[in-house]
C-alpha positions as CSV (number, residue, x, y, z in Angstrom):
1,X,0.0,0.0,0.0
2,X,1.2,3.5,-0.9
3,X,0.2,6.6,1.0
4,X,0.2,9.7,-1.1
5,X,0.0,13.1,0.5
6,X,-1.5,15.9,-1.4
7,X,-2.2,19.5,-0.4
8,X,-1.1,23.1,-0.9
9,X,2.4,24.3,-0.3
10,X,3.2,24.6,3.3
11,X,0.6,22.0,4.3
12,X,3.3,19.7,5.8
13,X,3.4,17.0,3.1
14,X,7.2,16.5,3.4
15,X,7.5,16.7,7.2
16,X,4.5,14.5,7.8
17,X,5.5,12.1,5.1
18,X,8.9,11.5,6.6
19,X,7.3,10.8,10.0
20,X,4.7,8.4,8.5
21,X,7.3,6.5,6.5
22,X,9.5,6.1,9.5
23,X,6.7,4.8,11.6
24,X,5.4,2.4,9.0
25,X,8.8,1.2,7.9
26,X,8.0,2.5,4.3
27,X,10.3,4.4,2.0
28,X,9.7,8.1,1.7
29,X,9.6,9.7,-1.7
30,X,9.3,13.5,-2.4
31,X,8.4,14.2,-6.0
32,X,9.9,17.7,-5.8
33,X,13.2,16.2,-4.6
34,X,13.2,13.8,-7.6
35,X,12.8,16.7,-10.0
36,X,15.5,18.7,-8.2
37,X,18.0,15.8,-8.3
38,X,17.3,15.2,-12.0
39,X,17.9,18.8,-13.0
40,X,20.5,19.7,-10.4
41,X,18.6,22.8,-9.2
42,X,15.8,23.8,-6.9
43,X,12.2,23.8,-8.0
44,X,12.2,27.6,-7.6
45,X,15.1,27.8,-10.1
46,X,13.4,25.4,-12.5
47,X,10.3,27.7,-12.4
48,X,12.4,30.8,-12.9
49,X,14.5,29.4,-15.7
50,X,12.2,27.1,-17.5
51,X,8.7,28.1,-16.4
52,X,5.7,26.5,-14.8
53,X,4.7,24.4,-17.9
54,X,8.1,22.8,-18.0
55,X,8.0,22.1,-14.3
56,X,4.5,20.5,-14.5
57,X,5.8,18.2,-17.3
58,X,8.7,17.1,-15.1
59,X,6.3,16.5,-12.3
60,X,4.2,14.2,-14.5
61,X,7.3,12.4,-15.7
62,X,8.6,11.9,-12.1
63,X,5.1,10.7,-11.0
64,X,4.9,8.1,-13.8
65,X,8.4,6.7,-12.8
66,X,6.8,5.6,-9.6
67,X,4.6,3.1,-11.4
68,X,4.6,-0.3,-9.6
69,X,5.9,1.2,-6.4
70,X,4.7,-0.4,-3.1
71,X,5.0,0.4,0.6
72,X,5.9,4.0,0.2
73,X,4.9,7.4,1.5
74,X,4.9,9.9,-1.4
75,X,4.9,13.7,-0.9
76,X,3.6,15.5,-4.0
77,X,4.0,19.0,-5.1
78,X,1.1,21.3,-4.4
79,X,0.1,21.7,-8.1
80,X,0.4,18.1,-9.1
81,X,-3.4,17.7,-9.0
82,X,-3.9,20.4,-11.7
83,X,-3.5,17.7,-14.3
84,X,-6.4,15.3,-14.7
85,X,-3.9,12.6,-15.9
86,X,-1.9,13.1,-12.7
87,X,-5.0,12.8,-10.5
88,X,-6.0,9.6,-12.2
89,X,-2.5,8.1,-11.9
90,X,-2.2,9.1,-8.2
91,X,-5.6,7.4,-7.5
92,X,-4.2,4.2,-9.0
93,X,-0.9,4.5,-7.2
94,X,-2.3,4.5,-3.6
95,X,-4.4,6.1,-0.9
96,X,-4.6,9.9,-1.4
97,X,-4.6,12.0,1.8
98,X,-5.4,15.7,1.5
99,X,-3.6,17.7,4.2
100,X,-6.1,20.5,4.4
101,X,-4.7,23.7,5.8
102,X,-6.4,27.1,6.2
103,X,-5.0,30.0,4.1
104,X,-3.9,32.0,7.1
105,X,-2.0,29.1,8.5
106,X,-0.4,28.5,5.1
107,X,0.7,32.1,5.0
108,X,2.2,31.8,8.5
109,X,4.2,28.8,7.4
110,X,5.5,30.1,4.0
111,X,5.6,33.9,4.3
112,X,9.4,34.0,4.9
113,X,10.2,31.1,2.6
114,X,11.8,32.4,-0.6
115,X,11.8,29.0,-2.2
116,X,8.1,29.1,-3.1
117,X,8.1,30.0,-6.8
118,X,4.4,30.8,-7.2
119,X,4.1,33.2,-4.3
120,X,4.7,36.9,-5.1
121,X,6.7,39.0,-2.7
122,X,3.6,41.0,-1.8
123,X,-0.1,40.1,-1.4
124,X,0.8,36.5,-0.5
125,X,-2.5,35.7,1.2
126,X,-4.4,36.9,-1.9
127,X,-2.3,34.6,-4.1
128,X,-2.8,31.7,-1.7
129,X,-6.6,32.2,-1.7
130,X,-6.7,32.5,-5.5
131,X,-4.7,29.3,-6.0
132,X,-6.7,27.5,-3.4
133,X,-10.0,28.5,-5.2
134,X,-8.8,26.4,-8.1
135,X,-7.0,23.6,-6.3
136,X,-9.1,22.9,-3.2
137,X,-12.0,21.4,-5.2
138,X,-9.5,19.1,-7.0
139,X,-7.8,18.1,-3.7
140,X,-11.2,17.3,-2.2
141,X,-12.4,15.3,-5.2
142,X,-9.2,13.3,-5.4
143,X,-8.6,12.5,-1.7
144,X,-9.9,9.4,0.0
145,X,-9.0,10.9,3.3
146,X,-8.9,14.5,4.5
147,X,-6.8,15.5,7.5
148,X,-6.9,19.1,8.9
149,X,-3.4,20.4,9.5
150,X,-4.1,23.7,11.3
151,X,-1.8,22.9,14.2
152,X,1.5,23.1,12.2
153,X,2.7,20.0,14.1
154,X,3.7,17.2,11.7
155,X,3.8,14.7,14.6
156,X,0.1,15.3,15.4
157,X,-0.8,15.1,11.7
158,X,1.1,11.9,11.2
159,X,-0.6,10.4,14.4
160,X,-4.0,11.3,13.1
161,X,-3.3,9.7,9.7
162,X,-2.0,6.6,11.4
163,X,-5.2,6.4,13.5
164,X,-7.4,6.8,10.4
165,X,-5.3,4.2,8.4
166,X,-5.4,1.5,11.1
167,X,-8.6,-0.2,9.7
168,X,-7.4,0.2,6.1
169,X,-4.1,-1.4,6.9
170,X,-5.8,-4.2,8.9
171,X,-8.0,-5.0,5.9
172,X,-5.0,-5.0,3.5
173,X,-3.2,-7.4,5.9
174,X,-6.2,-9.8,5.8
175,X,-6.2,-9.8,2.0
176,X,-2.6,-11.1,1.8
């Protein structure tokens, strides 16, 4: 079983994902890190030098390379769900968990982070709200599980996910 974390930037996908993987004895995969390693630069630099369309294509390529993967926790980029093909592929790859975070909390987490390519220097909350107006319905439609992450504590988020997944994992064990 794969666990796939989706959600907006700053929702805690990477931090929570690492904790989940460690607890479950799964490998942890961060799609943004795959892209960065392949291109030898940060996602922000890829956006700046090659543009968002190029980045989204790299995201899809990295995602499809995960075909056949098992027993992994996967942290996705916040915009991966913009592509219908990506959403379909993700659903077939594992259990999608949306880390739902309020816009004000997202701002608090990312306002001083200069590595977020889609956030302008000014009016960040407006930009977050605008992007969420497009993305949130996609996150909600794609996710099998929704977890609120308003505490900003990945340990609590991971514990909540593990609590929710217990019956799912038990059923998977019985099928083996």
